[in-house]
N, CA, C and O of each residue as an XYZ file, in Angstrom:
604
protein
N      12.332     34.481     17.093
C      12.482     34.569     17.999
C      10.966     35.031     18.833
O      10.109     35.897     18.662
N      11.209     33.893     19.831
C      10.261     34.581     20.745
C       9.425     36.214     21.088
O       9.913     36.984     20.261
N       8.756     36.717     21.652
C       8.418     38.012     22.315
C       9.585     38.269     23.980
O      10.157     39.274     24.402
N       9.542     37.439     24.287
C      11.052     38.085     25.667
C      12.120     37.472     25.084
O      12.620     36.695     25.897
N      12.780     37.473     23.885
C      13.912     37.730     22.724
C      14.812     36.487     22.809
O      15.937     36.459     22.310
N      13.962     34.933     23.810
C      14.098     34.121     23.762
C      14.448     32.859     22.134
O      13.766     33.230     21.178
N      15.227     31.736     21.845
C      14.742     31.099     20.667
C      13.708     30.604     20.889
O      13.750     30.531     22.117
N      12.722     30.173     20.576
C      11.236     28.787     20.731
C      11.871     27.657     21.049
O      12.933     27.566     20.431
N      11.715     27.009     21.562
C      12.443     25.488     22.544
C      12.004     24.532     21.106
O      11.086     24.368     20.302
N      13.065     24.167     21.370
C      12.250     22.149     20.337
C      12.609     20.864     20.450
O      13.790     20.525     20.384
N      11.885     20.242     20.584
C      12.530     18.670     21.318
C      12.397     17.772     20.249
O      11.427     17.580     19.515
N      14.034     16.999     20.269
C      13.302     16.574     19.441
C      14.163     14.846     20.137
O      14.879     14.729     21.131
N      13.744     13.837     19.218
C      13.498     12.446     20.455
C      13.669     11.765     19.365
O      12.902     11.974     18.425
N      15.177     10.371     19.200
C      14.976      9.080     18.915
C      14.006      8.398     18.719
O      13.056      8.901     19.318
N      13.767      7.640     18.273
C      12.899      6.119     18.594
C      13.029      4.980     19.117
O      12.560      4.793     20.239
N      13.696      3.946     18.428
C      14.524      2.700     18.958
C      15.219      3.409     20.236
O      16.123      4.239     20.340
N      13.958      2.343     21.670
C      15.531      2.309     22.260
C      15.803      4.209     23.198
O      16.694      4.880     23.720
N      14.262      4.273     22.856
C      13.955      6.299     23.614
C      12.397      6.028     23.843
O      11.750      5.429     24.702
N      12.021      6.900     22.424
C      10.463      7.160     22.680
C       9.794      5.642     22.660
O       9.323      5.551     23.794
N       9.529      4.496     22.017
C       9.396      3.319     21.668
C       9.478      2.191     22.102
O      10.586      1.671     22.227
N       8.341      1.537     22.436
C       8.593      0.414     23.747
C       9.271     -0.397     22.634
O       9.461     -0.158     21.442
N       9.557     -1.393     23.392
C       9.755     -2.811     23.046
C       9.952     -2.935     21.917
O      10.955     -2.708     21.241
N       8.437     -3.517     21.534
C       8.062     -3.732     20.467
C       7.812     -2.456     19.222
O       6.645     -2.299     18.862
N       8.624     -1.786     18.740
C       8.388     -0.664     18.252
C       7.029      0.220     18.315
O       6.750      0.939     17.355
N       6.136      0.159     19.521
C       4.672      1.279     18.785
C       5.121      2.204     20.349
O       6.009      2.035     21.184
N       4.030      3.193     20.200
C       4.012      3.983     21.471
C       3.337      3.342     22.081
O       2.558      2.497     21.641
N       3.643      3.828     23.967
C       2.984      3.670     24.150
C       1.682      4.130     24.937
O       2.062      5.068     25.639
N       0.271      3.908     25.165
C      -1.264      5.044     24.372
C      -0.492      6.091     26.180
O      -1.147      7.130     26.256
N      -0.065      6.062     26.673
C       0.448      7.159     27.879
C       1.247      8.016     26.808
O       1.009      9.208     26.614
N       2.358      7.188     26.034
C       3.111      7.766     25.417
C       2.411      9.043     23.849
O       2.900     10.106     23.465
N       0.890      8.130     23.231
C       0.091      8.753     22.500
C      -0.893      9.521     23.064
O      -1.405     10.428     22.409
N      -1.338      9.206     24.560
C      -1.998     10.652     25.040
C      -1.507     11.527     25.565
O      -2.216     12.519     25.733
N      -0.398     11.555     25.950
C       0.040     12.925     25.962
C       0.990     13.800     25.496
O       1.318     14.872     26.005
N       1.598     13.060     24.067
C       2.416     14.017     22.968
C       0.960     14.355     22.480
O       0.595     15.525     22.361
N       0.264     13.444     22.243
C      -0.842     14.111     21.323
C      -1.123     15.621     22.102
O      -0.957     16.734     21.602
N      -1.504     15.363     23.202
C      -2.094     17.079     23.892
C      -1.173     17.508     23.618
O      -1.395     18.360     22.758
N       0.901     17.366     24.076
C       1.411     18.645     24.245
C       1.287     19.229     22.735
O       1.355     20.435     22.495
N       1.112     18.311     21.829
C       1.563     19.212     20.320
C       0.512     19.571     19.464
O       0.783     20.272     18.489
N      -1.167     19.042     19.755
C      -2.225     20.060     20.110
C      -1.666     22.084     20.907
O      -1.943     23.211     20.497
N      -0.862     21.607     22.076
C      -1.160     22.526     22.627
C       0.462     23.424     21.940
O       1.192     24.062     22.698
N       0.628     23.338     21.052
C       1.684     23.226     20.270
C       3.041     23.539     20.464
O       3.583     24.639     20.351
N       3.546     22.426     20.777
C       4.391     21.977     21.425
C       5.783     21.522     20.397
O       5.948     20.303     20.342
N       6.821     22.401     19.562
C       7.683     21.590     19.221
C       8.439     20.572     18.903
O       9.641     20.522     18.642
N       7.583     19.719     18.951
C       8.231     17.751     18.864
C       8.590     17.089     17.665
O       7.642     16.939     16.894
N       9.357     16.780     17.396
C       9.486     16.004     15.641
C      11.205     15.387     16.213
O      12.057     16.121     16.712
N      11.346     13.999     15.983
C      12.283     12.625     15.480
C      13.263     12.864     15.034
O      13.399     13.649     14.096
N      14.078     12.322     15.528
C      15.192     11.785     14.493
C      15.373     10.724     14.702
O      15.431     10.286     15.851
N      15.520      9.973     13.600
C      15.643      8.769     13.477
C      16.341      7.579     13.001
O      17.428      7.912     13.472
N      16.556      6.600     12.516
C      17.306      5.699     11.588
C      16.317      4.898     10.208
O      16.502      4.410      9.093
N      15.341      5.137     11.060
C      14.575      4.441     10.257
C      13.844      5.280      8.974
O      13.762      6.421      9.429
N      13.163      5.309      7.350
C      12.435      5.161      6.975
C      11.357      6.645      7.048
O      10.803      6.666      8.147
N      10.872      8.065      6.002
C       9.571      8.291      7.049
C       8.817      7.107      6.726
O       8.186      6.859      7.754
N       8.568      6.329      5.941
C       7.701      5.241      5.558
C       7.164      4.898      7.155
O       6.061      5.110      7.659
N       8.628      4.168      7.849
C       8.494      3.480      9.079
C       8.025      5.034      9.503
O       6.942      5.410      9.056
N       8.500      5.598     10.023
C       7.395      6.348     11.245
C       6.652      6.458     10.475
O       6.143      5.342     10.580
N       5.910      7.106      9.419
C       4.610      7.556      9.112
C       3.681      6.096     10.184
O       2.866      6.231     11.097
N       4.116      5.123      9.713
C       2.743      4.011     10.211
C       3.285      3.637     12.057
O       2.462      3.101     12.799
N       4.946      4.059     12.675
C       4.675      3.897     14.075
C       3.808      5.412     14.827
O       2.984      5.294     15.734
N       4.204      6.723     14.234
C       3.227      7.274     14.460
C       1.791      8.303     14.344
O       1.436      9.425     14.706
N       1.264      7.167     13.620
C       0.287      7.961     12.761
C      -0.704      8.599     13.732
O      -1.366      9.596     13.446
N      -0.762      7.928     14.947
C      -1.866      8.754     15.542
C      -1.427     10.012     16.305
O      -2.018     10.402     17.312
N      -0.220     10.707     15.703
C       0.375     11.605     16.171
C       0.264     13.326     15.420
O       0.043     13.535     14.227
N       0.366     13.820     15.910
C      -0.607     15.258     15.117
C       1.376     15.807     14.696
O       1.982     16.521     15.496
N       1.765     15.513     13.931
C       3.105     15.970     14.214
C       3.145     17.025     13.597
O       2.505     16.674     12.606
N       3.461     18.276     13.375
C       3.755     19.533     12.637
C       5.584     19.673     11.942
O       5.971     20.106     10.857
N       6.130     19.270     12.768
C       7.439     19.574     12.234
C       7.538     18.341     11.172
O       6.851     17.324     11.081
N       9.208     19.036     10.008
C       9.725     17.662      9.456
C      10.230     16.658     10.847
O      10.098     16.763     12.066
N      10.705     15.916     10.159
C      11.444     14.435     10.596
C      12.586     14.394      9.730
O      12.742     14.550      8.519
N      13.713     14.014     11.181
C      15.226     14.051     10.009
C      14.825     12.174     10.503
O      14.091     11.664     11.350
N      15.617     11.719      9.606
C      14.841     10.133      8.549
C      16.636      9.701      8.190
O      17.265     10.607      7.643
N      17.296      8.584      8.441
C      17.866      7.897      7.629
C      18.879      8.427      8.051
O      19.628      8.679      7.107
N      19.339      8.767      9.128
C      20.340      9.373     10.647
C      20.509     10.693     10.124
O      21.374     11.421     10.610
N      19.882     11.029      9.318
C      19.775     13.154      8.934
C      20.381     13.055      7.158
O      20.916     13.951      6.506
N      20.166     12.116      6.879
C      20.084     11.664      5.035
C      18.716     12.175      4.783
O      18.507     11.878      3.607
N      17.742     12.740      5.217
C      17.175     13.707      4.490
C      16.018     13.810      5.760
O      15.731     12.956      6.599
N      15.491     15.137      5.575
C      14.802     15.296      6.878
C      13.177     15.967      5.776
O      13.224     17.059      5.209
N      12.055     15.136      5.713
C      11.494     15.058      5.011
C       9.865     15.457      5.815
O       9.941     15.721      7.015
N       8.633     15.489      5.243
C       7.608     15.809      5.776
C       7.049     15.309      6.085
O       6.320     14.926      5.170
N       6.579     14.624      7.657
C       6.106     13.773      8.461
C       4.377     12.760      7.236
O       4.222     11.620      6.799
N       3.398     14.255      7.186
C       2.532     14.080      6.571
C       2.290     13.433      4.820
O       1.397     12.694      4.407
N       3.656     14.153      3.946
C       3.690     13.981      2.590
C       4.277     12.459      2.467
O       3.831     11.471      1.885
N       5.420     12.659      3.225
C       6.798     12.145      2.812
C       8.143     12.607      2.044
O       9.167     11.986      1.760
N       7.760     13.872      1.832
C       8.436     14.542      0.775
C       9.534     15.156      1.407
O       9.596     15.593      2.556
N      10.328     15.140      0.594
C      12.124     15.206      1.518
C      12.100     16.607      0.901
O      12.120     16.975     -0.273
N      12.030     17.551      2.543
C      12.439     18.711      2.246
C      14.551     19.167      2.281
O      15.091     20.213      1.921
N      15.091     18.098      2.761
C      16.561     18.573      1.953
C      17.075     16.804      2.463
O      17.065     15.982      3.379
N      17.516     17.091      0.946
C      18.288     15.532      0.763
C      20.151     15.504      1.041
O      20.910     16.108      0.283
N      20.534     14.876      1.980
C      22.067     15.164      2.552
C      22.810     13.813      1.545
O      22.670     12.632      1.862
N      23.332     14.116      0.727
C      23.159     12.696     -0.304
C      25.149     12.627      0.160
O      25.950     13.444      0.615
N      25.226     11.008     -0.335
C      26.978     10.942      0.097
C      27.168     11.395     -1.762
O      26.111     11.598     -2.359
N      28.503     11.526     -2.568
C      28.831     12.134     -3.222
C      29.216     10.633     -4.316
O      29.220      9.496     -3.843
N      29.436     10.847     -5.406
C      28.950      9.808     -6.502
C      30.269      9.053     -6.172
O      30.325      7.841     -5.963
N      31.601     10.136     -6.144
C      32.410      8.997     -6.221
C      33.101      8.126     -4.906
O      33.807      7.118     -4.878
N      32.268      9.462     -3.297
C      32.176      8.185     -2.179
C      31.634      6.837     -2.187
O      32.133      5.868     -1.615
N      30.030      6.863     -3.237
C      28.953      5.754     -2.993
C      30.277      4.763     -3.861
O      31.017      4.242     -3.026
N      30.556      4.533     -4.882
C      31.462      4.538     -5.828
C      32.483      2.946     -4.953
O      32.495      1.740     -5.198
N      33.216      3.851     -3.885
C      34.027      3.684     -3.001
C      33.031      2.076     -2.362
O      32.995      0.864     -2.572
N      32.248      3.306     -1.358
C      31.404      2.421     -0.083
C      31.492      0.884     -1.101
O      32.420      0.079     -1.021
N      30.354      0.755     -1.981
C      29.749     -0.349     -3.021
C      30.684     -1.216     -3.090
O      30.726     -2.370     -2.662
N      31.573     -0.487     -3.756
C      33.105     -1.719     -4.235
C      33.694     -2.774     -2.854
O      33.866     -3.984     -3.001
N      33.903     -2.160     -1.759
C      34.223     -1.712     -0.426
C      32.883     -3.215     -0.125
O      33.394     -4.333     -0.186
N      31.972     -3.191      0.046
C      30.673     -4.055     -0.124
C      31.258     -4.799     -0.499
O      32.159     -5.275      0.191
N      30.873     -5.460     -2.425
C      31.081     -5.945     -2.808
C      32.557     -7.379     -2.986
O      32.644     -8.591     -3.181
N      33.098     -6.655     -2.847
C      34.448     -7.137     -2.373
C      34.738     -7.814     -0.720
O      35.609     -8.593     -0.333
N      33.908     -7.321     -0.179
C      33.670     -7.615      1.432
C      32.817     -9.247      1.085
O      32.598    -10.192      1.842
N      32.551     -9.084     -0.098
C      31.207    -10.637      0.244
C      30.263    -10.001      0.451
O      29.436    -10.827      0.837
N      29.626     -8.649      0.454
C      28.408     -8.434      1.714
C      27.069     -8.170      0.798
O      27.062     -7.286     -0.058
N      25.958     -8.998      1.049
C      24.827     -8.669      0.850
C      24.045     -7.311      0.903
O      23.270     -7.318      1.859
N      23.993     -5.904      0.027
C      23.299     -4.994      1.407
C      22.538     -5.012      0.474
O      22.526     -5.580     -0.617
N      21.422     -3.846      1.372
C      20.202     -3.101      1.166
C      20.390     -1.968      0.906
O      20.485     -1.149      1.820
N      20.504     -1.578     -0.473
C      20.721     -0.077     -0.728
C      19.050      0.640     -0.295
O      18.037     -0.060     -0.294
N      19.047      2.295      0.087
C      17.909      2.810      0.438
C      18.800      4.134     -0.107
O      19.737      4.856      0.233
N      17.397      3.841     -1.689
C      18.521      5.751     -2.466
C      16.592      6.342     -2.631
O      15.534      5.902     -2.183
N      16.930      7.386     -3.410
C      15.862      8.688     -3.901
C      16.471      8.732     -4.864
O      17.653      9.075     -4.875
N      15.440      8.208     -6.482
C      15.423      8.005     -7.600
C      15.502      9.591     -8.276
O      16.163      9.976     -9.240
N      14.477     10.421     -7.302
C      14.248     11.650     -7.808
C      12.691     12.267     -7.063
O      12.363     13.276     -6.439
N      11.970     10.942     -7.575
C      11.075     10.811     -7.697
C      10.429     10.163     -6.340
O       9.933     10.846     -5.444
N      10.509      8.822     -6.330
C      10.065      7.759     -4.978
C      11.827      7.542     -4.260
O      12.994      7.616     -4.645
N      11.351      7.357     -3.493
C      12.218      6.508     -2.650
C      12.729      4.714     -2.989
O      11.768      3.985     -3.234
N      13.438      4.365     -2.999
C      13.540      2.152     -3.143
C      15.031      2.454     -2.170
O      16.042      3.129     -1.978
N      14.103      1.238     -1.756
C      14.730      0.016     -0.859
C      15.293     -1.232     -2.222
O      14.437     -1.766     -2.927
N      16.166     -1.411     -2.331
C      17.055     -2.398     -3.282
C      17.788     -3.901     -2.320
O      18.557     -3.619     -1.400
N      17.627     -4.722     -2.475
C      17.892     -6.328     -2.013
C      18.549     -7.287     -3.286
O      17.946     -7.392     -4.354
N      19.463     -7.762     -3.108
C      20.115     -8.920     -4.376
C      18.878    -10.470     -4.100
O      18.005    -11.006     -4.782
N      19.652    -10.760     -2.288
C      19.436    -12.198     -1.926
C      18.738    -11.738     -0.558
O      18.683    -10.579     -0.146
N      18.208    -12.900      0.072
C      18.409    -13.112      1.822
C      19.088    -14.024      1.881
O      18.993    -15.144      1.379
N      20.105    -13.392      2.760
C      21.137    -14.732      3.001
C      20.777    -14.584      4.497
O      21.896    -14.742      4.984
N      19.960    -14.388      5.529
C      20.070    -14.570      6.830
C      18.262    -14.395      7.613
O      17.246    -13.823      7.217
N      18.519    -15.037      8.589
C      17.514    -14.905      8.715
C      16.419    -12.967      9.231
O      15.309    -12.464      9.056
N      17.989    -12.574     10.003
C      17.736    -11.330      9.763
C      17.379    -10.343      8.529
O      16.633     -9.364      8.561
N      18.119    -10.866      7.420
C      17.397    -10.014      6.407
C      16.206    -10.081      5.960
O      15.435     -9.216      5.543
N      16.026    -12.534      6.239
C      14.659    -12.564      6.332
C      13.231    -11.676      6.743
O      12.188    -11.392      6.155
N      13.783    -11.427      8.024
C      13.030    -10.699      9.233
C      12.705     -9.296      7.729
O      11.794     -8.971      6.967
N      14.114     -8.898      8.043
C      13.579     -7.317      7.199
C      12.850     -7.030      6.352
O      12.066     -6.082      6.319
N      13.125     -8.168      5.256
C      12.043     -8.180      3.940
C      10.124     -8.607      4.695
O       9.000     -8.106      4.732
N      10.549     -9.309      4.958
C       9.064     -9.639      5.318
C       8.753     -8.001      6.626
O       7.720     -7.357      6.444
N       9.215     -7.791      7.177
C       8.834     -6.732      7.838
C       8.449     -5.735      6.691
O       7.270     -5.383      6.649
N       9.230     -5.295      5.857
C       8.559     -4.284      4.591
C       7.365     -4.537      3.926
O       6.446     -3.759      3.671
N       7.578     -6.535      3.504
C       5.866     -7.020      2.373
C       5.771     -6.599      3.264
O       6.236     -5.496      3.550
N       4.764     -7.750      4.465
C       3.992     -6.834      5.454
C       3.533     -5.366      5.707
O       2.382     -4.966      5.532
N       4.507     -4.670      6.110
C       4.334     -3.148      5.687
C       3.135     -2.780      4.607
O       2.080     -2.267      4.979
N       3.433     -3.116      3.164
C       3.245     -3.161      1.897
C       4.155     -1.830      1.731
O       3.631     -0.944      1.056
N       5.348     -1.587      2.213
C       6.106     -0.810      1.834
C       6.764     -1.608      0.113
O       7.287     -2.655     -0.267
N       6.186      0.029     -0.597
C       6.343      0.660     -1.570
C       7.268      0.650     -1.936
O       7.271      0.279     -3.110
N       9.102      1.095     -1.195
C      10.166      1.410     -1.094
C      10.717     -0.585     -2.155
O      11.204     -0.632     -3.285
N      10.511     -1.380     -1.582
C      11.181     -2.881     -1.478
C      11.011     -3.449     -3.335
O      10.116     -3.593     -4.167
N      12.020     -3.563     -3.261
C      12.541     -4.042     -5.101
C      13.849     -4.441     -4.842
O      14.880     -3.875     -4.480
N      13.300     -6.318     -5.319
C      14.193     -7.156     -5.845
C      15.070     -7.399     -6.809
O      14.962     -8.180     -7.754
N      16.009     -6.640     -6.503
C      16.940     -6.717     -8.381
C      18.452     -7.231     -7.949
O      18.982     -7.452     -6.860
N      18.895     -7.316     -9.327
C      20.332     -7.698     -9.578
C      21.871     -7.040     -9.057
O      22.264     -5.885     -9.215
N      22.128     -7.455     -8.815
C      23.685     -6.540     -8.618
C      24.367     -6.091     -8.909
O      25.217     -5.677     -8.120
């Protein structure tokens, strides 16, 4: 608690459609002002559906000190190192049910996981332009998580 008996304020922002421009970058205005506020000890972080790998690339110019909420809350991770501080895993039975439903629906998923050591992003095949765009964006970003797999 602060000296006045109040809890310190924390500001949490989404990225896509909120903090980022349409091209998934921060504006010069955002970089300049967020950097100034963070250097003045503003308690600020982000919550996003993106991975910490993607967040690190996009926000690399910001001196973020607080952990980031990634993958829609699946992980709370250290921004600088990417190490997961909290892992909100889906239980085994539910994972199996979800995967069976995906296969029965003839869908081809991307599967994000943490194997205890590193994050992994598996895909079996690219079936449409959206999937192709995503795989190519991960390749261009040198995303070490990306793995072609046989499901």
